[in-house]
Structure formats: structure tokens, C-alpha cells
C-alpha positions in Angstrom: 1.8 8.9 7.3 -0.2 5.7 7.7 1.4 2.5 6.7 -0.2 -0.7 5.7 1.0 -4.3 6.3 1.0 -6.7 3.3 1.8 -10.4 3.7 2.7 -12.7 0.9 4.9 -15.7 0.1 7.9 -15.0 -2.1 10.2 -17.8 -3.2 8.6 -20.1 -0.6 9.3 -17.6 2.3 6.5 -15.8 4.1 7.0 -12.1 4.1 5.2 -9.2 5.8 6.1 -5.7 4.7 5.0 -2.3 5.9 4.5 0.3 3.2 3.0 3.7 2.9 1.6 3.5 -0.6 -0.2 0.3 -1.6 0.1 1.5 -5.3 3.9 1.1 -5.2 4.9 -1.3 -7.9 5.7 -4.7 -6.6 9.0 -4.5 -8.6 10.3 -1.8 -6.2 9.3 -3.9 -3.1 11.1 -6.9 -4.6 14.3 -5.0 -5.4 14.5 -2.3 -2.8 12.8 -3.8 0.3 13.4 -7.5 -0.2 16.8 -6.9 -1.9 16.1 -9.4 -4.7 17.9 -7.9 -7.6 17.3 -10.5 -10.3 14.0 -8.9 -11.4 15.0 -6.0 -13.6 13.5 -2.6 -14.3 13.2 -2.0 -18.1 10.5 0.3 -19.3 8.2 0.8 -16.3 5.1 0.3 -18.5 4.8 -3.5 -18.6 5.9 -3.5 -22.2 9.4 -5.0 -22.2 9.1 -7.9 -19.8 12.4 -7.4 -17.9 10.4 -7.4 -14.7 8.5 -10.7 -15.3 7.8 -12.7 -12.2 5.2 -15.4 -11.3 2.2 -14.6 -9.1 0.2 -17.7 -8.3 1.9 -19.4 -11.2 1.1 -16.7 -13.8 3.6 -14.5 -15.6 3.1 -11.0 -14.4 5.0 -7.7 -15.1 6.0 -6.5 -11.6 6.6 -2.9 -12.7 2.8 -2.4 -13.1 1.5 -4.7 -10.3 0.5 -2.7 -7.2 2.0 -4.2 -4.1 -1.4 -4.0 -2.3 -2.7 -6.6 -4.8 0.1 -9.1 -3.7 -1.5 -9.8 -0.3 -1.9 -13.5 0.2 -0.3 -14.4 -3.1 2.5 -16.8 -3.9 5.3 -14.9 -5.8 8.3 -16.4 -7.5 11.2 -14.4 -8.8 14.2 -15.6 -10.8 16.0 -16.3 -7.5 13.3 -18.8 -6.5 13.0 -20.6 -9.8 16.0 -22.9 -9.4 19.4 -23.1 -7.7 23.0 -23.3 -9.1 23.1 -26.9 -7.9 19.6 -27.7 -9.3 18.7 -25.3 -12.0 15.1 -25.2 -13.4 15.0 -26.8 -16.9 14.6 -23.4 -18.5 17.7 -22.1 -16.7 19.6 -25.2 -17.8 18.5 -24.8 -21.4 19.5 -21.1 -21.3 23.0 -22.2 -20.2 23.2 -25.0 -22.7 22.2 -22.8 -25.6 24.4 -19.9 -24.5 21.5 -17.5 -24.8 22.5 -14.3 -23.0 24.5 -11.6 -24.7 24.3 -8.7 -22.3 21.9 -10.7 -20.1 19.8 -7.8 -18.7 16.5 -9.1 -20.1 17.1 -12.8 -19.5 15.5 -13.2 -16.0 12.2 -11.9 -17.5 12.5 -14.2 -20.5 13.3 -17.2 -18.3 10.3 -16.5 -16.1 8.0 -15.9 -19.1 9.2 -19.2 -20.6 8.7 -21.2 -17.4 5.1 -19.9 -17.2 4.6 -20.8 -20.9 5.9 -24.4 -20.4 3.6 -24.8 -17.4 0.7 -24.1 -19.8 2.0 -25.5 -23.0 4.6 -28.2 -22.3 5.7 -28.7 -25.9 5.2 -25.3 -27.6 5.4 -24.7 -31.3 7.2 -21.7 -32.8 3.8 -20.1 -33.2 3.1 -20.7 -29.5 6.4 -19.1 -28.5 5.8 -16.1 -30.8 2.3 -15.6 -29.4 3.2 -16.0 -25.7 6.8 -14.8 -25.3 6.5 -11.1 -26.1 9.4 -9.7 -24.0 11.9 -7.5 -25.7 15.6 -8.2 -26.0 17.7 -5.3 -27.3 20.6 -7.7 -28.2 18.1 -9.7 -30.4 19.1 -13.2 -29.1 15.7 -14.4 -30.1 17.0 -17.3 -32.3 19.0 -18.7 -29.3 16.0 -18.2 -27.0 13.7 -20.1 -29.3 16.3 -22.9 -29.4 16.5 -22.9 -25.6 12.8 -22.9 -25.2 12.5 -26.1 -27.2 15.4 -27.6 -25.3 13.7 -26.6 -22.0 10.6 -28.3 -23.1 12.5 -31.5 -23.6 14.4 -31.2 -20.3 11.2 -30.5 -18.5 9.4 -33.5 -20.0 12.4 -35.7 -18.9 12.2 -34.2 -15.4 8.5 -34.9 -15.2 8.7 -38.4 -16.6 12.3 -39.7 -16.8 11.1 -42.7 -18.8 10.2 -40.5 -21.8 12.9 -40.2 -24.4 
């Protein structure tokens, strides 16, 4: 079979992969070829959001994004959002609010929230409801909403430490 080379940047590292089928979902490249296991498989139909990543700063469902479309793009997975020593404001807010129950869907929620806060730094509850449409089977939505508001505050303090 013929293979194709696809180059992209993921978590600030340049990658070139060889793959036979360009229609392979990016999720499987991330998990199986690049061995980044934080991005989860949920439904495979872009409905649940467990596989949410950022492509060029936009929240994207990796289970339905063909890898051939990733060429030249900047991709961020949950592993590239922050570090244990320096967590992203959303990750810190999730910790502070003790959001996860089973935790399976949380990487997707965190990635969707980070993308939302980049567009709407101080979202209302209506903004959250309209933009964060991932599914949590444990129904930790109340804690997530609390964490999103906290992340908004943390992010504004990070951007401008003089704001109170």
C-alpha cells in the first residue's frame, strides 16, 4: 500500500507521521501512533466531546477529524495544556473545585473550557451552556460550571496580575 507523510506540530513538538489512510481519525494517531493517552475515545461520532483537542486554537473533536487535514496545523492535547508544576488556569480550577468523579470525560471538558475562555474570558452561565456541550455521564456539571468561573478569574489574574 502507498503511505503518505503528514507533518504537524503537536504540543509544541514538530511531528511527521507516515500513514496509509489519510481519513484515519486524528484521535487514533494521537493515541496509537504518538502514544498520548489523555485524549479519550467516547462515542466516535463527535457528540460526547471526550476527544476534544485544539487545532490552531479551536476546540475540535479528534474522533471525526481526518489526519490528512492536520497537515501544517498546530495541535494541542491535554498533555500540552499545562504541566503538574505549572497547570493551566483551567486545570488548576478543576483541581480546586474537585470536579472529576470518574474523570474519563474531563480532558475533553478542560480543552473545551480553555478554548471557550480564549474567546470569552468572562463567560456567563448562558455562554457556558451554549459553548460547553460535552457529555459527562457522572453529571458533574455543577462543579464544572463552578470551575469554569474560577478558571476565568485565575486566567484574568495570570494575564494581568494587577487585576483583583
